[in-house]
N, C-alpha and C positions, 0 to 999 in steps of 0.2 A: 099694577104696576107689579113688572119679576124684577126678582134680583137676579142679578147674572156673576159668579164668577168662577173664574177657569178656575179648578180641583186644582188644589194645594197651591195656589197662589195668596198671596199678603191680601194685596186685591186686586181689580179688574177697573179696566176702562173699555165702555164700548162707545165703537168710534163710528161704526155703519152700519147699516142693515138692509137688507132687500125686502123685496114683496114677498118672496118666500119665506121669511123669519129667518133668516141664514143673519148672521153676524159676525163683524171682526172686532178687535181692539187690541188693546195691550195688556201685559198682567205684570208686578213685582212680584219676582222671587230672589231677593238677594240684587239683582240686575231687572231690569224692564225687557221682556220678551213679546212679540206679534201670537196672538193666538186667531184662530177662525172656527166656525161654531157654524158646523153646516150639514144637513141633515139630520140635524141632532145629536152629534158628536161632536167636542171638541178635540181640536188637532193645534200642534205649533205648527208657526209659520217660521221656517231657518234662515238664516243666515248663516252666511260665514265670515268671522266668530260670530257665534247667537250674541246676545245681550249687547249689542254694541252700539245701542241709538234707533236700531229699526223701528217702523213702524207702520202699522198699516193703518190705514183711514177710509178705505169707503167698499164695499162688493156691490156687485150689479146682478139681474137676474140670472145669467148664467155663471156665476159664481167668479168671474174674474176680481180679483183683487189690485185695489191700486194702494203705493201708498210708497214712506221713504226710507233708504238708510244711507249713513254717512260713510265715504273713504276713511281710511286712513289717517289723511288730515283733518277730517273732522266737513270734509261740502257732503252738504246735502243733495242727494239724484233721487229722482220720482222713479218707481220700477211698478211695469203695470204683470199680474202674472196670473197662470192658472193653478190651483191646488193638484200638487201629484202625491200620489200615495209611497209611502216611505215604508218597507218592513219595519216591525220592529227590530232590534239590537237580536234580541232570542231567537227570532225567525231564520237571520241569517246564520246565528252561530248554529243551528241545527241544521241546517241546508249544506254547511261546509262538515259539519262533522260525519253526515249521512253520505255525501259523498267521499269523506276520507273512508270510511267504513266501507264503501263499494268497490272504492279503487284496493284496497287492502284485499278485500273477498277476490275480485276479477285474478290479482296477482298469486293470490295462494292457488288459487284452483285452475291457471294458465303456468305457474312453478313453481314446483316443488322442491326444487334439487336446492333452495338456501335453508330446506330445513334439515339435512342432512348435513351440508356448513357449518351449521349454529350447535350442532352437536357431537362436530372429531373433539376425538380428544390429541392434545400433542404428540407429536409423532405419530402418528396415524395418515396417510396419504393415499 
């Protein structure tokens, strides 16, 4: 027997396993959240808003996930989905910061007139 715990969770439940050993289930960390363990890595299964009663139930050999989620009135709906890689927030922040630096460098390289404007003293035109 192998114990399975989603990292940082109070507790975890496994609801589905495929022939490759990929798993899906839910974990508790203040609320209940869905997760998948595919190719040796845990990943959250994210719904909007997260932790609102969504639950993954099964995973097939093509890594398609089936589960349920409630609408805002509490009515349950079924979903079938494919895992999608989502970059970590830190990665997105680095991309934005890099783009801003590149934009600033290109602006400075192409137009140096703004430097003179910044250092003009009052009364000089």
